[in-house]
C-alpha positions in Angstrom: -3.1 3.1 -28.9 0.6 3.9 -28.2 1.1 3.9 -24.5 3.7 5.1 -22.0 3.2 3.2 -18.8 4.2 4.9 -15.5 4.6 2.8 -12.4 7.1 1.7 -9.8 6.1 -1.0 -7.2 5.2 -4.6 -7.4 1.5 -3.7 -7.3 1.8 -2.0 -10.8 3.2 -5.1 -12.5 -0.2 -6.8 -13.2 -1.4 -3.7 -15.0 1.8 -3.5 -17.1 1.5 -7.2 -18.0 -2.2 -6.8 -18.9 -1.4 -3.8 -21.1 1.4 -5.7 -22.9 -1.1 -8.5 -23.6 -3.8 -6.1 -24.8 -4.5 -4.6 -28.2 -2.5 -1.5 -27.3 1.3 -1.0 -27.7 3.4 -0.2 -24.7 6.2 1.8 -26.3 8.0 2.8 -23.1 7.9 2.6 -19.3 8.5 5.4 -16.9 9.5 4.4 -13.4 11.4 5.8 -10.3 15.2 5.8 -10.5 17.1 2.9 -8.9 17.0 3.4 -5.1 19.4 2.2 -2.3 18.2 -0.8 -0.4 19.5 -3.3 2.2 22.4 -3.1 4.6 24.9 -2.3 1.9 22.6 0.4 0.4 23.1 -1.0 -3.0 21.1 0.6 -5.8 18.2 -1.6 -6.7 15.9 -1.2 -9.7 12.1 -0.8 -9.2 10.0 -3.9 -9.7 8.4 -2.3 -12.7 11.8 -1.6 -14.3 12.7 -5.2 -13.9 9.5 -6.4 -15.5 9.8 -3.9 -18.4 13.3 -4.9 -19.2 12.4 -8.6 -19.1 9.7 -7.7 -21.7 12.1 -5.8 -23.8 10.4 -2.4 -23.3 12.6 0.8 -23.2 12.7 2.3 -19.7 12.8 6.0 -18.7 13.8 7.0 -15.1 14.1 10.8 -15.6 12.2 13.0 -13.2 9.2 14.1 -15.3 9.9 17.9 -15.4 11.6 20.2 -17.7 11.7 20.6 -21.5 14.0 17.7 -22.0 11.5 15.3 -20.5 8.6 16.8 -22.5 10.6 16.5 -25.7 11.3 12.8 -25.0 7.6 12.3 -24.3 6.6 14.1 -27.6 9.1 11.9 -29.5 7.4 8.8 -28.2 4.2 10.1 -29.8 1.9 8.4 -27.2 -1.9 8.4 -27.3 -2.2 7.9 -23.5 -0.1 7.3 -20.4 -1.6 4.8 -17.9 -0.3 5.3 -14.4 -0.2 2.9 -11.4 1.6 4.0 -8.3 4.3 5.9 -10.1 5.4 8.1 -7.2 6.0 11.5 -8.8 3.5 14.4 -9.2 3.2 15.5 -12.8 3.1 19.1 -13.9 0.5 20.7 -16.2 2.8 20.9 -19.2 3.5 17.2 -18.9 -0.1 16.2 -18.4 -1.1 17.9 -21.7 1.3 15.9 -23.9 -0.5 12.5 -24.4 -3.5 13.0 -26.7 -5.9 11.2 -24.3 -4.1 12.3 -21.1 -2.6 10.3 -18.2 -5.0 7.6 -17.0 -4.4 6.7 -13.3 -5.5 3.5 -11.6 -6.0 4.2 -7.9 -6.8 1.6 -5.3 -9.9 3.2 -3.7 -13.4 4.3 -4.7 -12.7 8.0 -5.2 -13.2 10.5 -3.7 -12.6 8.2 -0.7 -8.9 7.7 0.3 -7.1 10.1 -1.9 -3.4 9.8 -1.4 -0.5 7.4 -0.9 -2.0 4.7 1.3 -5.6 4.0 0.3 -5.5 0.3 1.0 -3.9 0.5 4.4 -6.2 3.4 5.5 -9.3 1.5 4.4 -8.4 -1.5 6.5 -7.5 0.6 9.5 -10.8 2.5 9.2 -12.8 -0.7 9.1 -14.2 -0.2 5.6 -16.2 -3.2 4.4 -16.1 -2.3 0.7 -13.4 -0.7 -1.3 -12.3 -0.9 -4.9 -10.4 0.8 -7.6 -10.9 3.8 -9.8 -9.5 4.9 -13.1 -9.4 8.7 -13.7 -7.7 11.4 -15.7 -4.8 13.0 -13.8 -5.0 16.7 -13.1 -2.8 19.0 -10.9 -4.6 17.9 -7.7 -4.0 14.9 -5.5 -6.3 12.2 -7.0 -8.9 14.8 -7.9 -9.4 14.3 -11.7 -12.6 13.1 -13.5 -13.5 9.5 -13.1 -13.5 7.1 -16.1 -14.3 3.7 -14.4 -14.7 1.9 -11.1 -14.8 -1.6 -9.6 -15.6 -2.7 -6.1 -13.9 -5.3 -3.8 -15.0 -6.6 -0.4 -12.6 -6.1 2.5 -12.4 -9.6 4.1 -12.4 -9.8 7.9 -8.8 -11.1 8.1 -7.3 -9.1 5.2 -4.0 -7.5 5.6 -3.1 -4.6 3.4 -0.9 -6.9 1.4 -3.8 -9.4 0.8 -6.2 -6.7 -0.3 -3.7 -4.8 -2.5 -2.8 -8.1 -4.2 -6.4 -8.6 -5.2 -7.0 -5.0 -6.2 -3.8 -5.0 -8.3 -5.0 -7.9 -10.4 -8.6 -6.9 -10.7 -7.6 -3.2 -11.3 -5.4 -4.3 -14.2 -8.6 -5.5 -16.0 -10.3 -2.2 -15.2 -7.4 -0.2 -16.6 -7.3 -2.1 -19.9 -11.1 -1.8 -20.3 -10.8 1.9 -19.6 -8.2 2.4 -22.3 -10.2 0.3 -24.7 -13.3 2.5 -24.2 -11.2 5.7 -24.3 -9.9 4.7 -27.8 -13.4 3.8 -28.9 -14.7 7.2 -27.8 -17.2 5.4 -25.4 -16.2 7.2 -22.2 -17.7 10.4 -20.6 -15.4 11.4 -17.7 -17.4 12.4 -14.6 -16.3 14.9 -12.0 -15.7 13.5 -8.6 -18.4 14.4 -6.0 -17.7 17.0 -3.4 -19.0 14.7 -0.6 -17.2 11.7 0.7 -13.7 12.9 0.4 -11.1 11.3 2.7 -7.3 11.5 2.7 -4.9 8.5 2.8 -1.6 9.9 4.0 1.4 7.7 3.9 1.8 5.6 7.0 4.9 6.4 9.1 6.7 4.1 11.5 5.2 6.2 14.3 1.7 5.6 12.9 2.3 1.8 13.1 3.0 1.7 16.8 0.3 -0.2 18.6 -1.5 1.4 21.5 -3.0 -1.4 23.7 -5.2 1.1 25.5 -7.2 1.1 22.3 -10.1 -1.4 21.8 -9.1 -4.9 20.5 -11.0 -4.1 17.2 -8.8 -1.0 16.6 -5.6 -2.9 17.5 -6.5 -5.7 15.1 -7.3 -3.3 12.2 -4.1 -1.3 12.8 -1.9 -4.4 12.7 -3.5 -5.8 9.6 -3.4 -2.4 7.9 0.3 -2.1 8.6 1.1 -5.6 7.3 3.5 -5.9 5.5 4.4 -2.2 5.5 5.4 -0.2 7.4 5.0 -3.1 9.9 3.2 -2.8 13.2 5.2 -2.8 16.4 5.3 -2.3 20.2 7.9 -2.2 22.9 8.9 -4.8 25.5 10.4 -3.6 28.8 13.7 -5.2 29.9 16.6 -4.7 32.3 18.5 -2.5 29.7 15.4 -0.5 28.6 12.5 -1.3 26.2 13.2 -3.1 23.0 11.1 -2.9 19.8 9.0 -5.9 18.9 7.5 -6.2 15.4 3.9 -7.6 15.3 2.2 -9.7 12.7 -1.6 -9.9 12.5 -3.3 -10.7 15.8 -6.4 -12.6 16.6 -9.1 -11.0 18.8 -10.0 -13.1 21.9 -13.3 -11.8 23.2 -13.3 -14.8 25.7 -10.4 -13.2 27.7 -11.4 -10.0 29.5 -9.2 -10.1 32.7 -6.0 -8.6 31.2 -5.2 -4.9 31.6 -4.2 -2.9 28.4 -0.7 -4.2 27.3 -0.5 -6.9 30.0 1.2 -10.0 28.6 0.1 -13.5 29.4 2.4 -16.1 27.8 1.1 -19.7 27.5 2.4 -22.9 26.2 0.6 -22.5 22.8 -0.4 -18.8 22.8 0.5 -15.4 24.0 -2.3 -13.0 25.0 -2.2 -9.2 25.4 -4.8 -7.1 27.0 -6.5 -4.1 25.3 -9.2 -1.6 26.4 -11.9 -4.2 25.7 -10.7 -7.8 25.5 -7.4 -9.6 24.8 -5.8 -10.3 21.4 -3.6 -13.3 20.6 -0.2 -12.5 19.1 0.7 -14.3 15.9 4.1 -13.8 14.4 6.5 -11.4 16.2 9.9 -10.1 15.2 12.5 -9.1 17.8 15.1 -6.6 16.7 17.8 -8.3 14.5 15.9 -11.6 14.2 13.5 -13.3 11.8 9.8 -13.5 12.4 8.8 -16.3 14.8 5.7 -17.6 16.6 4.8 -15.5 19.6 5.0 -18.6 21.9 8.5 -19.4 20.8 9.6 -15.8 21.3 8.1 -15.7 24.8 9.9 -18.9 25.8 13.2 -17.7 24.5 12.8 -14.2 25.9 12.7 -15.5 29.5 10.3 -12.8 30.6 10.2 -12.2 34.3 7.4 -10.8 36.4 4.4 -8.8 35.0 5.2 -7.6 31.5 3.2 -4.7 30.0 3.8 -4.0 26.3 4.1 -0.6 24.8 4.7 1.4 28.0 8.2 2.7 27.2 10.0 4.1 24.2 12.4 1.6 22.5 16.1 2.1 23.0 
């Protein structure tokens, strides 16, 4: 089949590469426009655009609305449009152009975790099993009929980056198999069940703030779910006000139960923080304006004085 691939982030690249290597023909790629990044706010192309151009595939960055875009899509004469984390909603008149529709690869077992952050939300919720789903796009948010699924165990120490990496590669195989079956006429799209729906709203910076009055299990899940993005954080009180401190994954320490929530205990080799249940051991931390470092190195250099309680003040 002739395909238009739509995708933007790094997680979409395994699917693009798998489709290029498949029996199908990727005739063009649709991705988000170049976006400002870094201190200089220089325009940077999406990872998918870079991969497509390296493969010699024409790239479209137009917002998919209006007759001009529909005309360009019709000119491509595509049979199907596979989608992986593209980032724009598609209107009905656009959805109707490819003969077999727009086939979306979503990183959850739908109808669970519809939305922008399915992997992060699964980890934060403590799910033990997740997966990926291929389905036909409709006007709703991840509501279209299901074409195929695969499952993946959530490992006890997974970050969202770890889990997304595995799903991106395994899901690429599911997407290719779905398109193969679609071309062969071997698929019967199934409506999503009404039960089991959950929403995976995009995580904000505010969502990623750690509350040490929560149990250690919840703190651990939140930090792993927010790693690498948007990045978990707390605040450290100081003479000039509280400063933000980024947090990498923590290690639950059920053997330490004498610390109050947020109470910091620096040691020679570890740094412990109390929660509502038992302590957690900090891993990498990132003070404002510095690179990530071991928590013990940070504590020695920060010259903390007296009893320090994390997260009790707003950062300056």
